[in-house]
TORNUKOL-234907 format. One record per residue (C-alpha): residue number from 1; x negated, y, z; residue in three letters. Coordinates in steps of 0.5 Angstrom, whole numbers, always signed. Layout:
N
{n=NUM X=X Y=Y Z=Z res=ALA} .
...
# end
This chain:
325
{n=1 X=+62 Y=-35 Z=-6 res=SER} .
{n=2 X=+65 Y=-32 Z=+0 res=TYR} .
{n=3 X=+60 Y=-26 Z=+0 res=ARG} .
{n=4 X=+61 Y=-24 Z=-7 res=HIS} .
{n=5 X=+69 Y=-26 Z=-5 res=LEU} .
{n=6 X=+69 Y=-20 Z=+0 res=LEU} .
{n=7 X=+67 Y=-14 Z=-4 res=LYS} .
{n=8 X=+72 Y=-16 Z=-9 res=HIS} .
{n=9 X=+78 Y=-11 Z=-10 res=PRO} .
{n=10 X=+83 Y=-16 Z=-10 res=ARG} .
{n=11 X=+81 Y=-19 Z=-3 res=TRP} .
{n=12 X=+85 Y=-18 Z=+2 res=SER} .
{n=13 X=+87 Y=-21 Z=+10 res=ASP} .
{n=14 X=+93 Y=-25 Z=+6 res=VAL} .
{n=15 X=+88 Y=-28 Z=+2 res=ILE} .
{n=16 X=+83 Y=-30 Z=+7 res=ARG} .
{n=17 X=+88 Y=-34 Z=+12 res=ASP} .
{n=18 X=+89 Y=-40 Z=+6 res=PRO} .
{n=19 X=+82 Y=-38 Z=+4 res=PHE} .
{n=20 X=+79 Y=-40 Z=+11 res=GLU} .
{n=21 X=+85 Y=-45 Z=+12 res=GLU} .
{n=22 X=+81 Y=-49 Z=+6 res=GLY} .
{n=23 X=+74 Y=-48 Z=+9 res=LEU} .
{n=24 X=+76 Y=-52 Z=+15 res=GLN} .
{n=25 X=+79 Y=-57 Z=+11 res=ALA} .
{n=26 X=+73 Y=-58 Z=+8 res=ALA} .
{n=27 X=+69 Y=-59 Z=+14 res=THR} .
{n=28 X=+71 Y=-66 Z=+14 res=SER} .
{n=29 X=+67 Y=-67 Z=+7 res=ASN} .
{n=30 X=+61 Y=-69 Z=+8 res=ILE} .
{n=31 X=+59 Y=-66 Z=+2 res=LEU} .
{n=32 X=+61 Y=-59 Z=+3 res=VAL} .
{n=33 X=+62 Y=-59 Z=+10 res=GLU} .
{n=34 X=+55 Y=-55 Z=+12 res=ARG} .
{n=35 X=+56 Y=-49 Z=+7 res=GLU} .
{n=36 X=+64 Y=-49 Z=+10 res=ALA} .
{n=37 X=+61 Y=-48 Z=+16 res=ARG} .
{n=38 X=+56 Y=-44 Z=+15 res=THR} .
{n=39 X=+62 Y=-39 Z=+12 res=ALA} .
{n=40 X=+66 Y=-40 Z=+17 res=LEU} .
{n=41 X=+61 Y=-37 Z=+22 res=ALA} .
{n=42 X=+60 Y=-31 Z=+16 res=SER} .
{n=43 X=+68 Y=-30 Z=+17 res=ILE} .
{n=44 X=+67 Y=-30 Z=+25 res=ALA} .
{n=45 X=+61 Y=-26 Z=+26 res=ALA} .
{n=46 X=+64 Y=-20 Z=+21 res=SER} .
{n=47 X=+70 Y=-21 Z=+25 res=GLU} .
{n=48 X=+65 Y=-20 Z=+32 res=LYS} .
{n=49 X=+67 Y=-27 Z=+35 res=ASP} .
{n=50 X=+61 Y=-28 Z=+36 res=TRP} .
{n=51 X=+64 Y=-36 Z=+40 res=ALA} .
{n=52 X=+66 Y=-37 Z=+35 res=GLN} .
{n=53 X=+61 Y=-36 Z=+30 res=ALA} .
{n=54 X=+56 Y=-39 Z=+35 res=ALA} .
{n=55 X=+60 Y=-46 Z=+35 res=VAL} .
{n=56 X=+60 Y=-46 Z=+28 res=TYR} .
{n=57 X=+53 Y=-45 Z=+27 res=THR} .
{n=58 X=+51 Y=-50 Z=+33 res=GLU} .
{n=59 X=+55 Y=-56 Z=+28 res=LYS} .
{n=60 X=+51 Y=-54 Z=+22 res=VAL} .
{n=61 X=+45 Y=-54 Z=+26 res=ILE} .
{n=62 X=+47 Y=-61 Z=+29 res=GLN} .
{n=63 X=+50 Y=-65 Z=+22 res=ASN} .
{n=64 X=+44 Y=-63 Z=+18 res=SER} .
{n=65 X=+40 Y=-69 Z=+15 res=SER} .
{n=66 X=+35 Y=-64 Z=+12 res=SER} .
{n=67 X=+31 Y=-59 Z=+14 res=GLU} .
{n=68 X=+34 Y=-53 Z=+18 res=ILE} .
{n=69 X=+32 Y=-46 Z=+15 res=SER} .
{n=70 X=+29 Y=-41 Z=+21 res=PRO} .
{n=71 X=+35 Y=-37 Z=+18 res=SER} .
{n=72 X=+40 Y=-41 Z=+21 res=ARG} .
{n=73 X=+37 Y=-41 Z=+29 res=TYR} .
{n=74 X=+36 Y=-33 Z=+28 res=VAL} .
{n=75 X=+43 Y=-32 Z=+27 res=ASP} .
{n=76 X=+44 Y=-37 Z=+33 res=LEU} .
{n=77 X=+40 Y=-33 Z=+37 res=GLY} .
{n=78 X=+44 Y=-27 Z=+34 res=HIS} .
{n=79 X=+51 Y=-29 Z=+37 res=TYR} .
{n=80 X=+48 Y=-32 Z=+43 res=TYR} .
{n=81 X=+45 Y=-24 Z=+44 res=LEU} .
{n=82 X=+51 Y=-21 Z=+42 res=GLU} .
{n=83 X=+55 Y=-26 Z=+48 res=LEU} .
{n=84 X=+49 Y=-23 Z=+53 res=LYS} .
{n=85 X=+47 Y=-32 Z=+53 res=THR} .
{n=86 X=+40 Y=-29 Z=+54 res=HIS} .
{n=87 X=+38 Y=-36 Z=+55 res=LYS} .
{n=88 X=+41 Y=-40 Z=+50 res=LYS} .
{n=89 X=+39 Y=-33 Z=+44 res=ALA} .
{n=90 X=+32 Y=-34 Z=+47 res=LYS} .
{n=91 X=+31 Y=-42 Z=+45 res=LYS} .
{n=92 X=+34 Y=-41 Z=+38 res=ALA} .
{n=93 X=+30 Y=-35 Z=+36 res=PHE} .
{n=94 X=+24 Y=-39 Z=+39 res=ILE} .
{n=95 X=+26 Y=-45 Z=+35 res=GLN} .
{n=96 X=+26 Y=-40 Z=+29 res=ALA} .
{n=97 X=+19 Y=-37 Z=+30 res=LEU} .
{n=98 X=+17 Y=-44 Z=+31 res=LYS} .
{n=99 X=+19 Y=-46 Z=+24 res=ILE} .
{n=100 X=+17 Y=-40 Z=+21 res=SER} .
{n=101 X=+11 Y=-39 Z=+16 res=GLU} .
{n=102 X=+10 Y=-32 Z=+18 res=ASP} .
{n=103 X=+12 Y=-31 Z=+26 res=ARG} .
{n=104 X=+9 Y=-24 Z=+26 res=ASN} .
{n=105 X=+13 Y=-22 Z=+20 res=GLN} .
{n=106 X=+19 Y=-25 Z=+23 res=MET} .
{n=107 X=+18 Y=-21 Z=+30 res=LEU} .
{n=108 X=+18 Y=-15 Z=+27 res=GLN} .
{n=109 X=+24 Y=-17 Z=+22 res=GLN} .
{n=110 X=+27 Y=-19 Z=+28 res=LEU} .
{n=111 X=+26 Y=-12 Z=+32 res=PHE} .
{n=112 X=+29 Y=-8 Z=+26 res=SER} .
{n=113 X=+35 Y=-12 Z=+26 res=ARG} .
{n=114 X=+37 Y=-14 Z=+34 res=TYR} .
{n=115 X=+33 Y=-11 Z=+39 res=PHE} .
{n=116 X=+32 Y=-3 Z=+37 res=ARG} .
{n=117 X=+36 Y=-1 Z=+42 res=LYS} .
{n=118 X=+32 Y=+0 Z=+49 res=PRO} .
{n=119 X=+36 Y=-5 Z=+54 res=GLU} .
{n=120 X=+33 Y=-10 Z=+49 res=ARG} .
{n=121 X=+27 Y=-9 Z=+49 res=LEU} .
{n=122 X=+24 Y=-13 Z=+55 res=ASP} .
{n=123 X=+28 Y=-19 Z=+52 res=PHE} .
{n=124 X=+24 Y=-18 Z=+45 res=TYR} .
{n=125 X=+17 Y=-18 Z=+50 res=VAL} .
{n=126 X=+18 Y=-25 Z=+53 res=GLU} .
{n=127 X=+20 Y=-26 Z=+46 res=LEU} .
{n=128 X=+13 Y=-24 Z=+43 res=CYS} .
{n=129 X=+10 Y=-27 Z=+50 res=GLN} .
{n=130 X=+13 Y=-33 Z=+48 res=GLU} .
{n=131 X=+11 Y=-34 Z=+41 res=THR} .
{n=132 X=+4 Y=-31 Z=+43 res=ALA} .
{n=133 X=+3 Y=-38 Z=+47 res=ALA} .
{n=134 X=+3 Y=-42 Z=+42 res=PHE} .
{n=135 X=+1 Y=-37 Z=+36 res=ASP} .
{n=136 X=-7 Y=-34 Z=+35 res=ALA} .
{n=137 X=-4 Y=-29 Z=+31 res=THR} .
{n=138 X=+1 Y=-27 Z=+35 res=VAL} .
{n=139 X=-3 Y=-27 Z=+41 res=ARG} .
{n=140 X=-9 Y=-23 Z=+37 res=ASN} .
{n=141 X=-4 Y=-18 Z=+35 res=SER} .
{n=142 X=+1 Y=-18 Z=+42 res=LEU} .
{n=143 X=-2 Y=-11 Z=+44 res=PRO} .
{n=144 X=+0 Y=-7 Z=+37 res=LEU} .
{n=145 X=+7 Y=-11 Z=+36 res=ILE} .
{n=146 X=+9 Y=-9 Z=+44 res=ILE} .
{n=147 X=+7 Y=-1 Z=+42 res=GLY} .
{n=148 X=+10 Y=-1 Z=+35 res=ARG} .
{n=149 X=+16 Y=-4 Z=+39 res=ALA} .
{n=150 X=+16 Y=+2 Z=+44 res=HIS} .
{n=151 X=+15 Y=+7 Z=+39 res=TYR} .
{n=152 X=+21 Y=+5 Z=+35 res=HIS} .
{n=153 X=+25 Y=+6 Z=+41 res=ILE} .
{n=154 X=+22 Y=+13 Z=+43 res=GLY} .
{n=155 X=+18 Y=+11 Z=+49 res=ASP} .
{n=156 X=+12 Y=+15 Z=+46 res=PHE} .
{n=157 X=+7 Y=+14 Z=+53 res=ASP} .
{n=158 X=+8 Y=+7 Z=+54 res=ALA} .
{n=159 X=+7 Y=+6 Z=+46 res=ALA} .
{n=160 X=+0 Y=+10 Z=+47 res=THR} .
{n=161 X=-2 Y=+5 Z=+53 res=ARG} .
{n=162 X=-1 Y=-1 Z=+49 res=HIS} .
{n=163 X=-4 Y=+2 Z=+42 res=LEU} .
{n=164 X=-10 Y=+5 Z=+45 res=ARG} .
{n=165 X=-11 Y=-2 Z=+49 res=ARG} .
{n=166 X=-10 Y=-6 Z=+42 res=SER} .
{n=167 X=-16 Y=-2 Z=+40 res=LEU} .
{n=168 X=-20 Y=-4 Z=+45 res=GLN} .
{n=169 X=-18 Y=-11 Z=+44 res=GLU} .
{n=170 X=-19 Y=-11 Z=+35 res=ARG} .
{n=171 X=-19 Y=-4 Z=+31 res=GLU} .
{n=172 X=-13 Y=-3 Z=+26 res=THR} .
{n=173 X=-11 Y=+2 Z=+22 res=ALA} .
{n=174 X=-4 Y=+0 Z=+23 res=GLU} .
{n=175 X=-5 Y=+2 Z=+31 res=ALA} .
{n=176 X=-9 Y=+9 Z=+29 res=HIS} .
{n=177 X=-3 Y=+10 Z=+24 res=ARG} .
{n=178 X=+2 Y=+9 Z=+31 res=TYR} .
{n=179 X=-3 Y=+14 Z=+34 res=LEU} .
{n=180 X=-3 Y=+19 Z=+29 res=ALA} .
{n=181 X=+5 Y=+19 Z=+28 res=GLU} .
{n=182 X=+7 Y=+20 Z=+36 res=ILE} .
{n=183 X=+0 Y=+26 Z=+37 res=ALA} .
{n=184 X=+4 Y=+30 Z=+30 res=MET} .
{n=185 X=+11 Y=+29 Z=+34 res=LYS} .
{n=186 X=+7 Y=+32 Z=+40 res=LYS} .
{n=187 X=+4 Y=+37 Z=+35 res=LYS} .
{n=188 X=-3 Y=+34 Z=+38 res=ASP} .
{n=189 X=-7 Y=+36 Z=+30 res=TRP} .
{n=190 X=-13 Y=+34 Z=+33 res=ASP} .
{n=191 X=-11 Y=+28 Z=+36 res=THR} .
{n=192 X=-7 Y=+27 Z=+29 res=ALA} .
{n=193 X=-13 Y=+29 Z=+24 res=GLU} .
{n=194 X=-18 Y=+23 Z=+28 res=LEU} .
{n=195 X=-12 Y=+18 Z=+28 res=ALA} .
{n=196 X=-10 Y=+19 Z=+21 res=SER} .
{n=197 X=-17 Y=+19 Z=+18 res=LYS} .
{n=198 X=-19 Y=+13 Z=+21 res=ARG} .
{n=199 X=-13 Y=+9 Z=+18 res=ALA} .
{n=200 X=-15 Y=+11 Z=+11 res=THR} .
{n=201 X=-22 Y=+10 Z=+13 res=GLU} .
{n=202 X=-20 Y=+3 Z=+15 res=LEU} .
{n=203 X=-15 Y=+2 Z=+10 res=GLU} .
{n=204 X=-16 Y=+7 Z=+4 res=PRO} .
{n=205 X=-12 Y=+4 Z=-1 res=LYS} .
{n=206 X=-6 Y=+5 Z=+4 res=ASN} .
{n=207 X=-2 Y=+11 Z=+1 res=ALA} .
{n=208 X=+2 Y=+12 Z=+8 res=HIS} .
{n=209 X=-4 Y=+12 Z=+12 res=TYR} .
{n=210 X=-7 Y=+18 Z=+7 res=SER} .
{n=211 X=+0 Y=+22 Z=+7 res=LEU} .
{n=212 X=+0 Y=+22 Z=+14 res=LEU} .
{n=213 X=-9 Y=+25 Z=+14 res=TYR} .
{n=214 X=-6 Y=+30 Z=+8 res=VAL} .
{n=215 X=+0 Y=+32 Z=+13 res=ARG} .
{n=216 X=-4 Y=+33 Z=+19 res=CYS} .
{n=217 X=-9 Y=+37 Z=+15 res=LEU} .
{n=218 X=-4 Y=+42 Z=+13 res=GLN} .
{n=219 X=-1 Y=+44 Z=+18 res=ALA} .
{n=220 X=-8 Y=+46 Z=+20 res=GLN} .
{n=221 X=-8 Y=+50 Z=+14 res=LYS} .
{n=222 X=-14 Y=+47 Z=+12 res=LYS} .
{n=223 X=-12 Y=+46 Z=+5 res=TYR} .
{n=224 X=-19 Y=+44 Z=+1 res=VAL} .
{n=225 X=-19 Y=+37 Z=+5 res=GLN} .
{n=226 X=-12 Y=+36 Z=+4 res=ALA} .
{n=227 X=-13 Y=+37 Z=-3 res=LEU} .
{n=228 X=-19 Y=+32 Z=-4 res=GLU} .
{n=229 X=-15 Y=+27 Z=+1 res=ALA} .
{n=230 X=-9 Y=+28 Z=-3 res=ILE} .
{n=231 X=-12 Y=+26 Z=-10 res=ARG} .
{n=232 X=-16 Y=+21 Z=-7 res=ARG} .
{n=233 X=-9 Y=+17 Z=-5 res=ALA} .
{n=234 X=-5 Y=+20 Z=-11 res=ILE} .
{n=235 X=-8 Y=+13 Z=-15 res=PRO} .
{n=236 X=-6 Y=+8 Z=-10 res=TYR} .
{n=237 X=+2 Y=+11 Z=-10 res=ALA} .
{n=238 X=+5 Y=+5 Z=-14 res=GLN} .
{n=239 X=+9 Y=+7 Z=-17 res=PRO} .
{n=240 X=+8 Y=+14 Z=-18 res=PRO} .
{n=241 X=+11 Y=+17 Z=-12 res=ARG} .
{n=242 X=+15 Y=+24 Z=-12 res=LEU} .
{n=243 X=+13 Y=+26 Z=-5 res=ASP} .
{n=244 X=+5 Y=+27 Z=-7 res=PHE} .
{n=245 X=+6 Y=+31 Z=-13 res=TYR} .
{n=246 X=+10 Y=+35 Z=-10 res=ASN} .
{n=247 X=+4 Y=+36 Z=-4 res=ILE} .
{n=248 X=-1 Y=+37 Z=-9 res=GLN} .
{n=249 X=+2 Y=+43 Z=-12 res=ALA} .
{n=250 X=+4 Y=+46 Z=-6 res=GLN} .
{n=251 X=-3 Y=+46 Z=-4 res=LEU} .
{n=252 X=-6 Y=+48 Z=-10 res=TYR} .
{n=253 X=-1 Y=+54 Z=-10 res=TRP} .
{n=254 X=-3 Y=+56 Z=-3 res=LYS} .
{n=255 X=-10 Y=+57 Z=-6 res=LEU} .
{n=256 X=-8 Y=+61 Z=-11 res=GLY} .
{n=257 X=-9 Y=+55 Z=-17 res=ASP} .
{n=258 X=-3 Y=+57 Z=-20 res=TYR} .
{n=259 X=-5 Y=+53 Z=-27 res=GLN} .
{n=260 X=-6 Y=+46 Z=-23 res=ALA} .
{n=261 X=+1 Y=+48 Z=-19 res=ALA} .
{n=262 X=+5 Y=+47 Z=-25 res=ILE} .
{n=263 X=+1 Y=+42 Z=-27 res=ASP} .
{n=264 X=+2 Y=+37 Z=-21 res=SER} .
{n=265 X=+10 Y=+40 Z=-21 res=TRP} .
{n=266 X=+11 Y=+38 Z=-28 res=GLU} .
{n=267 X=+9 Y=+31 Z=-27 res=VAL} .
{n=268 X=+14 Y=+31 Z=-20 res=ALA} .
{n=269 X=+19 Y=+34 Z=-25 res=HIS} .
{n=270 X=+18 Y=+27 Z=-30 res=GLU} .
{n=271 X=+19 Y=+23 Z=-24 res=LEU} .
{n=272 X=+25 Y=+27 Z=-22 res=ALA} .
{n=273 X=+28 Y=+31 Z=-28 res=PRO} .
{n=274 X=+35 Y=+32 Z=-25 res=GLN} .
{n=275 X=+32 Y=+36 Z=-19 res=ASN} .
{n=276 X=+32 Y=+44 Z=-21 res=ALA} .
{n=277 X=+27 Y=+45 Z=-15 res=HIS} .
{n=278 X=+21 Y=+43 Z=-19 res=TYR} .
{n=279 X=+23 Y=+47 Z=-25 res=PRO} .
{n=280 X=+24 Y=+53 Z=-22 res=ARG} .
{n=281 X=+18 Y=+52 Z=-18 res=GLN} .
{n=282 X=+14 Y=+52 Z=-25 res=ILE} .
{n=283 X=+18 Y=+58 Z=-26 res=ALA} .
{n=284 X=+15 Y=+62 Z=-21 res=HIS} .
{n=285 X=+8 Y=+60 Z=-22 res=SER} .
{n=286 X=+8 Y=+62 Z=-29 res=TYR} .
{n=287 X=+11 Y=+69 Z=-26 res=LYS} .
{n=288 X=+5 Y=+68 Z=-22 res=MET} .
{n=289 X=+2 Y=+68 Z=-28 res=LEU} .
{n=290 X=+4 Y=+74 Z=-30 res=GLN} .
{n=291 X=+7 Y=+69 Z=-37 res=ASP} .
{n=292 X=+14 Y=+71 Z=-36 res=PHE} .
{n=293 X=+16 Y=+68 Z=-43 res=ASN} .
{n=294 X=+15 Y=+61 Z=-40 res=ALA} .
{n=295 X=+18 Y=+63 Z=-33 res=ALA} .
{n=296 X=+24 Y=+64 Z=-37 res=GLU} .
{n=297 X=+24 Y=+58 Z=-40 res=ARG} .
{n=298 X=+24 Y=+54 Z=-34 res=TYR} .
{n=299 X=+28 Y=+58 Z=-30 res=TYR} .
{n=300 X=+34 Y=+57 Z=-35 res=LEU} .
{n=301 X=+33 Y=+49 Z=-34 res=ALA} .
{n=302 X=+33 Y=+50 Z=-27 res=ALA} .
{n=303 X=+40 Y=+54 Z=-29 res=LEU} .
{n=304 X=+42 Y=+48 Z=-33 res=LYS} .
{n=305 X=+41 Y=+44 Z=-27 res=LEU} .
{n=306 X=+44 Y=+48 Z=-22 res=LYS} .
{n=307 X=+49 Y=+53 Z=-26 res=PRO} .
{n=308 X=+52 Y=+56 Z=-20 res=LYS} .
{n=309 X=+45 Y=+57 Z=-17 res=ASP} .
{n=310 X=+46 Y=+65 Z=-15 res=LYS} .
{n=311 X=+38 Y=+65 Z=-12 res=GLY} .
{n=312 X=+36 Y=+63 Z=-19 res=LEU} .
{n=313 X=+40 Y=+67 Z=-22 res=LYS} .
{n=314 X=+37 Y=+73 Z=-19 res=ARG} .
{n=315 X=+30 Y=+71 Z=-20 res=GLU} .
{n=316 X=+31 Y=+70 Z=-27 res=LEU} .
{n=317 X=+34 Y=+77 Z=-27 res=ALA} .
{n=318 X=+27 Y=+80 Z=-24 res=GLU} .
{n=319 X=+23 Y=+75 Z=-29 res=VAL} .
{n=320 X=+27 Y=+78 Z=-35 res=ARG} .
{n=321 X=+26 Y=+86 Z=-33 res=ARG} .
{n=322 X=+19 Y=+85 Z=-31 res=LEU} .
{n=323 X=+18 Y=+82 Z=-39 res=ARG} .
{n=324 X=+22 Y=+88 Z=-41 res=SER} .
{n=325 X=+16 Y=+93 Z=-38 res=GLN} .
# end
C-alpha cells in the first residue's frame, strides 16, 4: 500500500516514521518480509538513499523462494548506477535482461528511464553489446539500437553513422524514420523526404511515419502530394488524431479548396470541442467563400470559448461589416 499512501493528503513524515518501523518489524515475518523490504527499498529510493535501497533489494532477491521478476534486478541496477558502482549495476541489468521475454524492448525501456544522459551512453552501449552476445534479435538490431540512443542524446552525426550501417545489414522503417528526423532538423528536405517516404513504403500503416513524410512535403510546398499522403494515413491513425485533420485542412486551404478545409476542421473541432482555433478557422474559411452568416456563427462559437480574444472580436466585426455591404 506504500505508493497509495504517499498520495494520501494526510500522509506526512510524522506518519512515515512509525510506518517504516512497522515495515522493519515485518521483515522478520516470512509471510510478508519480501513485500516489507520492497516497500523499505521504495522509501529509501524516494529519499535518494541508494545504498540502503540496494541493500533491501539484494535481500529480497536472496531470500526469494519463487521466481524473481526482471523488475527487481532493474531496480537493483538503477540503485547501483546512481551509486556509480558500475560493475554491480551491469551485473544486475544483465540478469534482468537474461530473464526478460523481450530484451529489445527492455533495452529501450532501460535507456528511456536511466540512460538518457550523454555520460551514461558508453555504459548503455556495453549493456547492448553484452546482451547481443546471448540474444540474436538484439544482435541483428544492434546498430539500430545504438543509433537510436545517439539520436536521443542529440549526437546526430554518430546516430547517422550507426543508422546507415543498420540499413546496410537489414533495412527497417525505423532506421529510415530516424534518418528522416535528423535530416528535418538540419532542414535537408530532399534527404528527409526520401527517408520518410521509404519508411512509409515499408510500413504503410504506421501513422507516425506517414506524418513525417507529409511534413517533409509540406515544408517544400508540395501540397498536392502532401494531401494525397495525409489522406492515405488518416484511416490508420486510430483512434482518430486531431493533428492529422488539422494538417489536412491546412493543405486544402493552401490549395484554395475552402469547403474541404471546412470539412476537415469540422472533424478536428469534434475531436477538440473546447479548442477555439478550429471554429475560428472554419469561420475564416466561410469568409473566404463569402458566406458571412456562417462565418459569423462560427466566430461567435469561437468567442464563446475565448470571450476575451480581441483578434476574434475584430474578425467578427469585419465579417459583419462585409455582410452589411
